[in-house]
N, C-alpha and C positions, 0 to 999 in steps of 0.2 A: 326978807331975805331967806329966812328959814322956810317959809312956805314956797318960795320960788325954787329952792333946791329940791324940795320934795316933789314938786310938780315935774321938774326935769327928770328925776329918777323914775317917776311913774310913767312918763312918756317914753323913756328909754325902754322900760320893761315891756310896755305895750307894743313898741315897734319890734322888739325881739320876738315877742309872742306871735305877732302878725307874720313876721318873716319866716319863723319856724313853721307856722301853719301853711304858708304858701309853698314852702319847699318840701313839705311832707308828701311823699308819693301817694298817688291814688291807689288804693289796694286792689282796684279792679283792672288797672292798666296791664298787669303781668299775667292775668288770667287769659289763656288762649281762647280764641273764638272757635267754637265747634262748627265745622262746615259739614254739609251733607253731600253725598255724591250727586252729580247731575246726570240723569238718565232720560233717554227718549227713544222711542221706537222710530227708526228710519223707514222701515217697510214691514208691513203694509201701512197704508194711510187710513185715517178714519173714514168710515162709511164705505170702504171699498168692497166690491164684490170679488170674492176670492174663489179659486178653483179647488181641485182635489189635493193639491200639494203646493205649499209655498215655503219660502225661506224667510223667517222672521229675522230682521236685522236690527240690532240694538246698539245704541251709542251710550257709553257710561264712562264718566271721568270723575276724578277726585284728586285733591292736592296731596293726599297721603296714599293714593292708590286704591284701586277697586279690587276687592278680594273675591267677589262673586256677584253674579247676576242671576236672578230668578225670573222665569217666564211664568206668567199666569194666564191660563186659558179658561174662560168661564169660572174665574176665581179659584182655580186649582193649578198646582204645578204638575205638568205632564211628565211622563217618563223621560229621563234625561234632560229635564228642563232647567237644571241648575248648571250655569256656565261659569267656568273658572278662569279661562284664559281668552283674551281677545283673538280674533274678532268674535263678538258675541252674536252668533247666528244659530238659529234653531230651525230645523225642518219640521213643518207642521203638516201632517197628513190628515186630510179631511174626508177621505173616501167613505168612511162609515157614517158620516153625518147625512141627515135627510136633506133633499134638495131645498134650497132657499131657507135654510135654518140660520138663525141669528146667534152671534157669539161675541163675547167680550175679550179683550186682550190688553194686558199691561205688563210692565216689567219693574222689578225692584233691583237696586244696586246697593252693595254693602261695602264700607271701607274698614280699615284696620281697627278703628275705634267703635265698630259696630253701628255707625251712623247709617241711616237708611234713606235712600232717595227713591222716589217712585215717578214713573212716567204717567202721562195722561192715559186715560182708559179709552181704548178704541172700540167702536161698535162695527162689526163686520157681518157680512152675509155670504154664506158659502153656496156654490152651485155645482151641479154635475159637470165634469170637465173631461173625464177620461173616456176614450173610445172603448167599445165592447164588441163581443161576438166576432173576434178575429178568427178568420179561416184562411187556409192555404191549400193550394193544389198545383201540381206540376203541369206546365205547358210543354216542357221538354226537359232534357238533362242540362240545359243552360238557362232556363227561365222558369220562375215560379210566380204565381199570382196570389196576391193577398187581398182579402176583402174584410171590411169592418163596418161597424155602425158608428156614425157621427152623432155624439150626444150633446154637443155644445154649439153656441152661437158666438163664443168668445175666442176661439183658437185662431192662431195665425198660421198654423200648419201642424204637421205630424212628423215625428222622428221615428224611423223604422230601424230596429236593431235585429241582428242575426247572430246566431252562434252555431258552431259545428261540433257535434258530440259534446264533450265535457268542457269545451273552451268557454271563455267569457264572452258575454254579449258585446257586439261592436256596432256602432252606427254605420248603416250601409246606404241610407237614402233619406232625404227630407222631401215632403210633398206639401202642397199648398192647403189652405183651409178649404173645408167643405168637400174634400176628396174622400172617397170611400173605397178606393182600390189602388193597387200599385203592382207593377211587375218588377221583380228583382232578379237581375242577371247573376250568373255565377257558374261555378263548376260543381254540379250536383252528381256525385258518384255513389254507386251502391257499394257498401250498405250503410253509408254515413247517415246520421240523424241530424236534420237541420231544424233549428227552432227559431221562432220569430216572436217579437213583442213590439208594440208601438205605444206612443204617448203623444198627447196634444201639448202644444206650447203657445204662449203669447209673449208679449214683451218682457214680462217680469216673472212669469209662472210656467211651470211644467206640471202636467197632470200626473197622477199615478199611472202605472203601466196597465195596458190591457191584459187579458188573459194570454198565456204563452201557448202557441200552437206549434206542434212538432210534426215533421213529415219525413219519411224515408222513401226514396225513389223506388217505384215498382216498375220493373222492366222484364215481363215474362217472355218465355220462348214461344215460338210457334207451336200450335196444337193440332191434333187430329191429322197427323201425317199419314198419307196414304198413297198407294199406287193405283192409278185409275185407268191407265191405258198401257199397252205394251205391244211391241212389234219385234221383229227378228233382230233389230239393231238398236232400238231405243225404247225408253220408257219415260213416263211422265209422273212426277211427284207433285202432289197437291197438299196444301196445309191451310190452316186458319191463321190469319194475321191477328195476333193478340195485342198489338201495340198501336199507338197513334203517333209516335214521334221517332220511329226507327229510321236510320239511314239506308238500311238494306238487310239482306240475309246472306249468311254464309252456308254453303252446302258442302258437307264432307261425305266421303264414301269409303267403304271397305269392301274388298273383293276377296272372297274365299277365306274370311277370318283374319285377314291381315289388319294392320293398324289403320285407323281412319286417317285420311289425308284430305287436304283441300281439293275440292272438285271445281267449284265455281261460286260466283256471287251474283245476286240480283238486286235491283233497286228497291226502294221503299214501296210499300203497298202492294207488292207482288205476292201472289199466292200459289204459284206453280213454277215448275222448272222441268225441262226435258233433258234427259241424259241421252245423248246420241252416240255414246261410245261404250257400248256394252257387248259382251261376247256370250254366245249361247251356253258355253260350258261352265260359266262362272256363277257363283252365288253372290249377291250384292246386299249390302246393308247401307242405310243412309240415315243421317241426322242433320239437323239444321239449327242454327242459332241466329238471333237478331243482333244487330250492332247499331250504335248511334255515335254521336260525336265523342262522348266520354265514357260510354259503357258498352259492355257486351253481355247478352243474356246467357242464361244456362242453356243447355242443349234441349232440343225436343226429344220425345221418345224416339227410339230407333225402330225403323221399319226394315223388314227382311224380305227378300224375294229370291226365287230361283227362276232363271230364264226358261221359258217354254218354247219348244219347237214342235210342230205338228208331227204326230206319229207318221212314219212312212212305211208302207207295207208292199211286199211283192207276193205273188201267189203262183202256185203250180196246179195245174189241172191233174187230179189224182185218177179219176175215172170218169165215166160218162154219165154219172148220176148226180152231177152238179155238186159234189162235195168239194169244198175248197180248202186248201192248207195255206194258212197265213204265215208269212215269214217276217219277223220284226227286224228291221234294219237299224233303227235308231231309238232305242228305249230312252225315254226322258221322264223324270219324276215330275209329278204335279207340284205346284206351289204349296 
């Protein structure tokens, strides 16, 4: 009996020990699991051929929040390559890289506990994408022609941008792939400065811009104004047409030093005008200017003239020795 009681006590203590051990908390259950941010590059994709400029798009998430994302190009963080706020996008300009050069790209994301997650490393190849040798010349004061060199086999088209004087560039036209010229309509007035630039694009990329070309419309006046024939009641004015897109010419006249007034106009590509309304006692001055749809040139040089009438004489016989006395009836100055 004595031994049975001792056995019962022993078993009871053993059960208490076992229960206390089973109910004891696992010391690791309350230790939080350290998670790392999940980061991936959405664009570009691995082995892609990329152009002169692309936008890198990164996805980064974490249960405690992402505090920053770092972009690594060829194992280095580029300028402005640390991104604090979503969306985590970075514009990568590749214009200074050699054609068909190879590059690596990956991203890291950091959370508040300084845990770091990394994306896969992408292997990429750059190619020349931007157009070059942009040039511009006016066809008229409502049309300008652009030409450029196509350097890519990957573009879907070109965006053409224009600005006037100090304004911002604005998109004015889009043309298809493999095009190397375009005509841009507008109102081109003297003395405004018009600037253009273009860039190539495809589905996901836009190239860097071409060189900027600037032009100011030149609309010179007629030159070499002259009077080449004259009669008692009319004279003809000749000039050299210095333009290729004028709509016509405006002729103005002054008589005896008075103010110039409109005399007449002639159409484009004309180079002479006959004034049929002159009087012999007057002195005349003429000047001409070109005009077009949106512009008027400066004036030509002024040409001056004095109308000529043939001297008229009468004579009396003085003696019988053939001496003649001339009497001037209408003295007129030479031009």
